[in-house]
N, C-alpha and C positions, 0 to 999 in steps of 0.2 A: 208230717202234715199238721199235726196239732200245734207243734212249737212254732211253725210258720204262721199259723192262724192267729195265735195269741200274741205274736210279736208286736210290740207297741214302741214306736220311736218317740223321741222327745218332741219332734214336730207335730206328731199326732196329738199329744197332750196339749201343746200350745194351740193347735187347731180347735180342739174341743173347748178350751177355756175361752178363746176369742168368740166362738159361736155362742157360748153361754152368756157372755157379756153382751153381745149384740142382741140376743133374744130378750135379755133382762131389760136393756135400755128401750127396746121396742115396746115391751109390756108396760114399762113406766110411762111411756108416752100415750098409750091408747087405753089404759085402765080407766074404767068409769065412763068411757065415751061410747058413741054409737059404733065406732070402729071395732071396739072390743067385742060387741055382740056379733058383728059381721064376721069377725075372725073366728069366733066359736062356731058360727053357722057353716063357714067354709070348711073348717076342720071336721065337723060332723059329716058333711057331704063327702069329704075325702075318705074318711074311715068307712062310711057306708059303701062307697064305690069299691074299696078293697074287699069288703065282705061280699059284695055282689059278684066281683070277679072270682073270688075263691069258690063261690057256689055255682059258677059257670052260667049265670043268668045273662045270656048274651045281649038281649035287646036292652034291658035296663043298664047293663054295663056300658053299652055303646052310647046310650043317651048321656049318662053321667060323664063318660070319658070325653064326649064332645063339649060338655059344659066346662069341665076342668081344663080342656085343651086351650081355651081362650082365657084361662085364669089370670095369666100374667098381665094382659092388657086390661082386664076387668079390675085387677087389684090396683093398677096404676091410676085408673079413673076413680075408683071408690076411695082409695087412700091417698089422694093427692095432697090433702091438707096435712095428714100425718107424715107423709114423706117430706113435705116442706118443713114441718116442725122438726123432724129428725135431722135434716141437713143444717137447719139453723142451730140446733143443739150442738152438733159436731163443730160447726164453724165458730160458735161463740165460746165454747169451752176449750177447744184444743188449737185454736188459731190465735196467735198474738200479733196483731198488726197485719203485716203481709207475709208472715212466716208461720210454719207449723211449730208449735211449742212442744218439744219433747219433754220438757219439765212437767207440763200439764198432763200429757199422755201417760207418763210414768208416775205421776203424782209425787214428784220430787218437790219438797218444801225447803225453801231457804229461810234462815232466821232473819227476817226483816221486820222492823217495828212498824206497825200500822200507824197512820197519821189521822185516822178517823176521830173526829171530835165527839166523843161519846156523850159528854155532858150536854153539849148543845142540842144533839138529837134527842136525848132523853127529856130534857127540859121542854122542848117544843112539843114532843109527843104527849107528855103529861098535860100540857096546857090545852092541846087540841082535844084530849079526852074529856077534860073538865068542861070545856066550852062547847063540846059536841061539834067540832069543826072537822070536816072530812079531810083526810090526808092520805097520801100514798108515797112512801119513801123507799127507794131502792138503793141499797148499799152494795157497792161493787166489791167483789172479791177478785177472782182471777179472770172471769169471763170478760171478753171484749164487749163493751157496751156502746161503742161508737155508733153502730147502725141504729140503735134505739134513741140515743141522744140527739141524733140528727133529725128525728121526727119532731122535736120540740125546739126550744130556744136555748142556745148555748150561753151559759153564764160564766162558768169558771170562777165563781166567787167564793170568798172565804166562808166556811160553814159557821153559822151562828143561829141561835134560836130566833133572833129578830128577823133574820132573812127568811126562815121557814114561815114565821107568822105573816110576813108580808106576801109571800108567795101563795099560801093557802087561805088568805083572807078572801071571803066570798066576793068582794068587790074587785079583786085583783084579776087582770086578764090572764095570769099564769096559773090560777088555782085549778083549772079544769085539766087535770092530767097528773102525771107522776113527776117526782123529782129524783134525779140520779145523783148519788153522793159517791165521789171518787176520791179516796184518801181524805185530805182536809178541805176539799173543794166541793161545792155544789156545782156539778158539771153542767146540768141542764134541767130545765123546768118545762112544764106543759108537754111532757113526753107521752107519746102514744105507745102503749104496751100491747103485746099479743094477748088475747083473751083465751082462757082455758076452755076446752070443750068437754070438761067433766060435767055429767048430767045430774049427778046426785048431790049437788051442793044444797044446803039448807035454803029455803025460799027468802030468808032475810038478807042473804048475801047478794049485793047488787053488782054493777059493772066494776066498781072499784076493787072489790074482793076478787072478782073473776080475772081482772087484769093483773092483780098482784100474784095470784096463783099461777097465771099463765106465764109470767116472766120467770117465776121460780122453776118452772118445768123445763125451760130451755137454757137457763143460765144457773150459775152457782151463787147468785146474789141472795142476800138476806133482805126480805121485804117486810116493811112495817105498814099496816093499814089501820086507820082510825075511822070508825063508822060515824057518818054524819047524823044518823038517826039516834043512835044509842050512846055514842062516845066510846064504845067498846074497842079495845086494842086487839088486833089480830097480827099474826106473824106467819109468813109463808117462806118455806125453804125446801128445796129439792122436791117440789111438787106436792108438798104437804102443807095444809093450812091449819094453823092452831088458833083458836078463838079465845077471847076473854083472858088475855095475858096480863097478869098482875105486874105492877111497875117494878117490883124487886126481881121478878123473873126476867123481864126485858133488860133491866140493868145488868144482871148477871150474864145474860146471853151476849150482850154487846161487849162486855168486858172480856169474856172468854174468847170471843172471836176476833176482836179488833184492838186488844191492848195486851 
C-alpha cells in the first residue's frame, strides 16, 4: 500500500510543473492590483470554511459553502479584466501570426542577428531627456504586436532619430501615444497600449508610465519611457518598471538585447 501511495509518474511531475507555471503567471498578472487583495480574501474564506467543517459547525459551514458554491461565476465576473489580460498574454507571447509557436512555448532561441538600430533609438531618447519631451517607445522582441499596432497609424518607416523627433514633437498629431519598433522599422505610431492595474505606483507616474508598464506585463517587449515633466528615463520589462536609468545603462541594455 505504501509503495502504491508514493508512486509518482513522469506525467505527475509534468502536471505539477505546469500548474506551478500557471499559478506563477497568474500571480505576476494580479500582483499589486485589487484582484490580488480579492484573491487573498477568497483564500482566507476557503481556509476558514474548511476549519468550520472540521469543527462540525453546521450552520456556518452551510452558509460559507453556499457562498463558495457560486464562486466560479463570481470569479469570472470579478476577474474579467485579469482573465482578459491573461488570454492576451498567452496570445501575444505564444502565437506567431495565425499559428502556435512551439519555439516560443519551449523557449527555443535561434541565432539570428537583430536589426534594431540602437544608435538611432539611444540618440533620440537622450535628446528627449535633455529637452524634457515625453516619449513612449516599445521595442518588439518575440511577442506579436500587430493587434496593438493596428490601434495607431501604421508607418513601416526606417528607424532614425529624426523620425522619432518628428513623431514625439508636441505639435505632431502622432505624439500622443506609443511608437512600436520592429527590427529596423518604426512599425506604428500613436499606438494605444493597455494600462497596468498596479495600484502602488509612485504618484509622479502618469498615464505614459502606466501604459509602458501595462504592455510589458502582457508582452516580452522592452519599453523605454521619457517623462515630460522631469526628462527622467524609465524602462519597463516583464512587468517591472525601473526609473532614472542612466544613459550608459540604457545603452548596455540595448546592446545586450538587440545586438
